[in-house]
N, C-alpha and C positions, 0 to 999 in steps of 0.2 A: 720441822715444818708439818704442819697438820695436812691431812688429806682433805680436799675439797671436792664435792660432787660436780661434775660438768654441768648436769641439767637438774632442775628441780624435778622431785617425783611427785607425781599427781596424787591427789586424794584417793581417786578410784584406783590407782596402781598399788597405792599403800595398803588399802583395804582388802584388795585381791590377794595380797601376800599374807594377809592375816587370816585367810578363810579356814586355814587348818586348825586354829585354836577353837576347839569345840568343846562343850560341856556335856558329859556323858551322864544321863540321869538313871537312877536305878529302875529296872523293870519290875513291876509287882509279880509275886508268885502267889500260889495257892496254898493256904495254911492246911493242917490237918482237918479242920472243920470245913474247909471248901471255901473260906473267906479270903479274899485277896489281901495281901499285905506286903510291905516293902521288905526286901531281904535284909538280914542281919539285924533285925528287932525282935523283941520279946512279945509274945502274944499275951495280952492282958487277961483273956479268958482261961487259957490253958497253961501259961507260964512257959511254953515251949520257945526255944530259940532255935531259928533256922536261917 
């Protein structure tokens, strides 16, 4: 036999449970030139990777 929930879980309660799934965005860092760039990318001007 399968397990059946006693009560229906509301939409709000289900969404509250999923609040921990977040997307982490990369924070920009300063290049050697002083320009802001995303980490782990190659600079087009200098060719440096950081």
